[in-house]
Every structure is written in structure tokens, then in C-alpha cells.
C-alpha positions as semicolon CSV with decimal commas, in nm:
position;residue;x (nm);y (nm);z (nm)
1;X;6,032;8,069;-12,799
2;X;6,188;7,846;-12,533
3;X;5,953;7,561;-12,630
4;X;6,078;7,585;-12,989
5;X;6,438;7,571;-12,868
6;X;6,364;7,256;-12,667
7;X;6,191;7,096;-12,967
8;X;6,482;7,191;-13,194
9;X;6,728;7,039;-12,944
10;X;6,525;6,716;-12,938
11;X;6,521;6,698;-13,318
12;X;6,897;6,754;-13,333
13;X;6,962;6,491;-13,065
14;X;6,742;6,244;-13,252
15;X;6,950;6,306;-13,563
16;X;7,277;6,254;-13,377
17;X;7,168;5,924;-13,222
18;X;7,012;5,801;-13,545
19;X;7,318;5,900;-13,744
20;X;7,551;5,728;-13,499
21;X;7,355;5,400;-13,500
22;X;7,316;5,385;-13,877
23;X;7,671;5,496;-13,952
24;X;7,808;5,227;-13,723
25;X;7,598;4,966;-13,901
26;X;7,681;5,084;-14,255
27;X;8,054;5,073;-14,184
28;X;8,058;4,713;-14,063
29;X;8,296;4,458;-14,206
30;X;8,088;4,232;-14,435
31;X;8,260;3,928;-14,281
32;X;8,105;4,001;-13,942
33;X;7,778;3,850;-13,822
34;X;7,553;4,098;-14,001
35;X;7,227;3,937;-13,885
36;X;7,332;3,995;-13,525
37;X;7,421;4,357;-13,601
38;X;7,085;4,414;-13,769
39;X;6,910;4,283;-13,460
40;X;7,123;4,497;-13,226
41;X;7,073;4,811;-13,437
42;X;6,697;4,752;-13,457
43;X;6,679;4,708;-13,079
44;X;6,879;5,028;-13,024
45;X;6,650;5,220;-13,259
46;X;6,351;5,087;-13,067
47;X;6,485;5,147;-12,716
48;X;6,666;5,477;-12,771
49;X;6,441;5,645;-13,028
50;X;6,112;5,451;-13,013
51;X;6,152;5,355;-13,379
52;X;6,029;5,001;-13,437
53;X;6,119;4,917;-13,795
54;X;5,912;4,597;-13,799
55;X;5,599;4,798;-13,718
56;X;5,691;5,084;-13,951
57;X;5,715;4,847;-14,246
58;X;5,355;4,740;-14,180
59;X;5,214;5,096;-14,163
60;X;4,979;5,226;-14,427
61;X;5,046;5,572;-14,571
62;X;4,844;5,762;-14,307
63;X;4,999;5,570;-14,016
64;X;5,346;5,638;-14,153
65;X;5,270;6,008;-14,193
66;X;5,142;6,028;-13,833
67;X;5,448;5,842;-13,707
68;X;5,687;6,080;-13,884
69;X;5,501;6,390;-13,764
70;X;5,472;6,275;-13,400
71;X;5,845;6,209;-13,380
72;X;5,941;6,524;-13,570
73;X;6,149;6,323;-13,815
74;X;6,323;6,539;-14,072
75;X;6,416;6,461;-14,430
76;X;6,769;6,383;-14,309
77;X;6,633;6,136;-14,052
78;X;6,420;5,966;-14,316
79;X;6,713;5,946;-14,558
80;X;6,926;5,774;-14,291
81;X;6,650;5,525;-14,217
82;X;6,599;5,463;-14,589
83;X;6,970;5,402;-14,640
84;X;6,968;5,157;-14,350
85;X;6,664;4,969;-14,483
86;X;6,816;4,951;-14,833
87;X;7,138;4,809;-14,689
88;X;6,944;4,548;-14,490
89;X;6,750;4,452;-14,804
90;X;7,070;4,412;-15,006
91;X;7,228;4,200;-14,734
92;X;6,921;3,977;-14,704
93;X;6,903;3,929;-15,081
94;X;7,274;3,848;-15,105
95;X;7,248;3,596;-14,822
96;X;6,929;3,428;-14,939
97;X;6,901;3,379;-15,316
98;X;6,560;3,211;-15,273
99;X;6,414;3,539;-15,142
100;X;6,587;3,731;-15,421
101;X;6,425;3,515;-15,690
102;X;6,071;3,537;-15,551
């Protein structure tokens, strides 16, 4: 029972940190240096939560499933990460029309 409580606490803490990082990024002023903020947020995800988005994007389906299970990521965690990745994609497309057209 105590082991479950510890695991539940870790999952909740992961959600809090993830939510804080992503929320901060999503509420940025578009006039700010977004590329720098993307880099900072990615580094914080990697150092604080061991979530390396560059590697994750290269995973096949089984690797991604293992990654999610090992880190006990919940649907809420995955939704936050998805929202973040969508926002990054939109920003990159808006800032580089060549990429958007290919």
C-alpha cells in the first residue's frame, strides 16, 4: 500500500512539473524569442523529468509505449506534451514558410 502511495505521489509531482513548464511556455508573448524558450523548455523537460522530445519523436510505436509505461505518464501528461508539440509545430511553420510548403 505504501509503495502505491509513493508511486501516486511521483505521478502527481510529474504532472505538476510538466504542467508548470508547458503552461509557462504556452502563455509566452509571441514577440519574445520563442526559439530560445523552446530550447529552455526542452532542456527543463530533459533535466527535470527525463523527457527528451528529440528522442521521443524518433521512437517507433513500441518504443513510445515502453517510454510512457516506464515513466507512468497519464493521459493528462500526454495531452500536455501533445499541446506543447502542436504549439511548437505551429510556431515553426509560421516562422518558416519553406517548411510549411514542403
